[in-house]
C-alpha positions as CSV (number, residue, x, y, z in Angstrom):
1,M,0.1,0.2,0.4
2,R,3.0,2.6,0.7
3,P,4.1,2.8,-2.6
4,L,0.6,3.6,-4.2
5,L,0.6,6.6,-1.7
6,T,3.8,7.9,-2.6
7,K,3.0,8.0,-5.9
8,P,0.4,10.4,-6.1
9,V,2.5,12.4,-3.3
10,L,5.3,12.7,-5.6
11,L,3.4,13.7,-8.5
12,L,1.0,16.1,-6.3
13,A,4.9,17.4,-4.9
14,V,6.3,17.8,-8.6
15,A,3.6,19.9,-9.8
16,F,3.8,22.5,-6.8
17,L,7.4,23.2,-7.7
18,A,6.3,23.3,-11.5
19,V,3.8,26.0,-10.5
20,G,6.2,27.9,-7.8
21,S,9.1,28.3,-10.4
22,V,6.6,29.3,-13.1
23,V,5.0,32.0,-10.3
24,Q,8.8,33.0,-9.6
25,A,9.5,33.8,-13.6
26,S,6.5,35.5,-13.6
27,I,7.5,38.1,-10.3
28,R,10.7,38.3,-11.4
29,H,9.4,39.6,-14.9
30,R,7.3,42.5,-13.1
31,R,10.4,43.7,-11.0
32,H,11.7,44.7,-14.9
33,H,8.8,45.7,-16.4
34,V,8.8,49.8,-17.2
35,R,5.9,51.2,-17.5
36,H,4.4,54.2,-19.5
37,D,2.0,56.1,-17.5
38,P,2.2,59.2,-16.9
39,P,4.1,59.9,-13.2
40,R,1.5,60.4,-10.5
41,A,-1.6,61.0,-12.1
42,R,-3.9,62.2,-9.7
43,F,-7.0,61.3,-11.7
44,T,-8.3,59.4,-13.5
45,I,-11.2,59.5,-16.4
46,L,-13.4,56.5,-18.0
47,G,-16.2,57.9,-20.3
48,R,-18.5,55.9,-22.5
49,I,-21.1,57.3,-24.9
50,S,-24.9,56.3,-23.7
51,G,-26.5,54.7,-26.4
52,P,-26.3,54.9,-30.2
53,L,-25.9,57.6,-33.0
54,W,-27.2,58.5,-36.1
55,P,-27.8,61.5,-38.4
56,G,-28.6,64.0,-36.2
57,A,-28.4,61.9,-33.1
58,T,-26.9,63.4,-30.1
59,Q,-26.7,61.8,-26.6
60,P,-25.0,62.3,-23.6
61,I,-21.6,61.0,-22.9
62,D,-21.0,59.3,-19.1
63,I,-17.7,60.5,-17.4
64,A,-16.5,59.1,-13.7
65,L,-13.7,60.4,-12.8
66,T,-11.4,59.0,-9.8
67,N,-9.6,60.6,-7.7
68,R,-6.0,58.3,-6.9
69,I,-5.4,60.5,-4.1
70,R,-6.2,61.5,-0.3
71,H,-6.5,64.5,-1.5
72,V,-9.6,66.8,-2.5
73,L,-9.4,67.9,-6.3
74,W,-11.1,71.0,-8.0
75,I,-11.5,70.1,-11.4
76,S,-11.2,73.6,-13.7
77,D,-10.9,71.8,-17.1
78,L,-12.6,68.7,-19.3
79,R,-11.9,68.2,-22.8
80,V,-13.7,65.5,-24.6
81,T,-12.3,64.6,-28.6
82,V,-13.3,61.9,-31.1
83,A,-11.6,59.6,-33.3
84,I,-13.0,56.8,-35.7
85,D,-11.5,53.9,-36.1
86,R,-9.0,53.2,-39.2
87,A,-11.0,50.8,-41.5
88,H,-14.1,53.5,-41.4
89,V,-11.6,57.1,-41.9
90,A,-10.6,54.8,-45.1
91,A,-14.7,54.4,-46.2
92,G,-15.2,58.4,-45.6
93,C,-16.4,58.8,-42.2
94,V,-14.4,62.4,-40.9
95,A,-14.5,62.9,-36.9
96,G,-14.3,66.8,-37.8
97,R,-16.8,66.7,-40.1
98,D,-19.3,63.7,-39.3
99,F,-19.1,64.2,-35.3
100,A,-19.6,67.4,-33.1
101,V,-18.7,67.6,-29.0
102,T,-20.7,69.6,-27.1
103,Q,-18.1,70.3,-23.9
104,L,-19.3,71.0,-20.7
105,P,-20.5,75.0,-19.7
106,Q,-17.8,77.5,-17.9
107,A,-20.5,77.6,-15.4
108,T,-19.6,73.6,-14.0
109,Y,-16.4,74.4,-13.0
110,P,-14.6,74.4,-10.0
111,I,-16.1,70.4,-10.2
112,R,-15.2,68.8,-6.6
113,L,-14.0,65.9,-6.8
114,P,-14.1,63.9,-3.8
115,P,-10.4,62.6,-1.8
116,R,-10.0,58.8,-2.8
117,T,-10.4,56.5,0.9
118,P,-9.7,53.1,1.6
119,Y,-13.0,52.8,3.1
120,T,-17.3,52.5,2.1
121,T,-19.6,55.3,3.2
122,S,-21.9,52.1,4.0
123,W,-22.6,50.9,7.3
124,P,-21.0,48.8,8.9
125,G,-17.6,51.0,6.8
126,R,-15.9,48.0,4.9
127,L,-12.2,48.1,3.4
128,A,-13.2,49.4,-0.4
129,W,-9.8,48.2,-2.0
130,P,-7.6,49.3,-3.7
131,G,-9.5,52.8,-2.0
132,G,-10.7,54.4,-5.5
133,R,-14.1,54.7,-7.7
134,G,-15.5,56.1,-10.4
135,V,-17.6,58.6,-9.8
136,P,-20.4,59.9,-12.0
137,L,-20.2,63.6,-13.5
138,R,-23.6,63.6,-12.1
139,D,-22.9,62.3,-8.6
140,L,-20.5,65.3,-8.4
141,A,-23.7,68.0,-8.8
142,V,-23.1,68.9,-12.5
143,R,-26.3,68.6,-14.3
144,A,-25.2,68.9,-17.9
145,L,-23.0,66.4,-19.4
146,P,-20.6,66.6,-22.7
147,T,-22.6,65.5,-25.9
148,I,-21.6,63.7,-28.8
149,T,-23.6,63.9,-32.1
150,L,-23.8,62.3,-35.7
151,V,-24.1,65.2,-37.5
152,N,-27.0,64.7,-40.3
153,L,-25.5,66.4,-43.5
154,P,-27.8,66.0,-46.5
155,D,-25.2,66.7,-49.2
156,V,-22.9,64.0,-48.0
157,D,-22.9,60.4,-48.2
158,Q,-21.6,59.5,-44.6
159,D,-22.7,55.1,-45.2
160,G,-19.0,55.7,-44.4
161,C,-19.4,56.3,-40.7
162,K,-22.2,53.3,-39.8
163,G,-20.6,51.1,-37.2
164,A,-17.9,53.0,-37.1
165,G,-15.6,52.4,-33.7
166,I,-15.5,55.8,-31.4
167,Q,-12.6,56.2,-29.6
168,L,-13.3,59.2,-27.2
169,S,-10.3,61.3,-25.6
170,F,-10.0,63.1,-22.3
171,R,-8.0,65.8,-21.5
172,A,-8.3,67.6,-17.7
173,T,-7.3,70.2,-15.1
174,S,-6.7,69.7,-11.9
175,R,-5.7,71.9,-8.7
176,L,-5.7,71.1,-5.1
177,H,-7.5,74.5,-4.0
178,P,-10.5,75.5,-5.3
179,P,-9.8,78.8,-7.9
180,H,-10.1,81.7,-7.2
181,T,-9.9,81.3,-3.6
182,W,-9.5,84.2,-1.5
183,V,-7.6,84.0,1.8
184,P,-8.0,87.2,4.4
185,T,-5.0,88.7,5.0
186,P,-4.4,89.6,9.3
């Protein structure tokens, strides 16, 4: 009986050593990986179009901001730009001609982005790892969202835009203090 029991144990030990060496190799490989992300990004922006587009249709762009630091951020500018996939560009779809983006009104700024916290706001307080969730603009008291419109051009054949992959790009500016803060002098 002993020889039969040692065979599965031996196979299990060999399998464990093989998996352990793969994990170690993976860890060693990651240490030398160079990140090309912008250093010390204070916040991230995610956005998507909330519905389908057709000539003349306008859809809001749902945007969520994630604060990556433990201080309040004040967003003083947020811009959305559009790019089209190469196949549809080759078919005649032009981002600058066929699509129009309406940006946030200037009166919207500054937008207060709460600090990152490692806990949830519900009771009992639980850990919310990794400590940051995207907050939709609507939850930040922003009433008007940016919109995208597929412009209706009756004299232009827009069939090249059917099924186009639309890539949204975001550019924003943040501050640690609200703009135009008045500090009394002693």
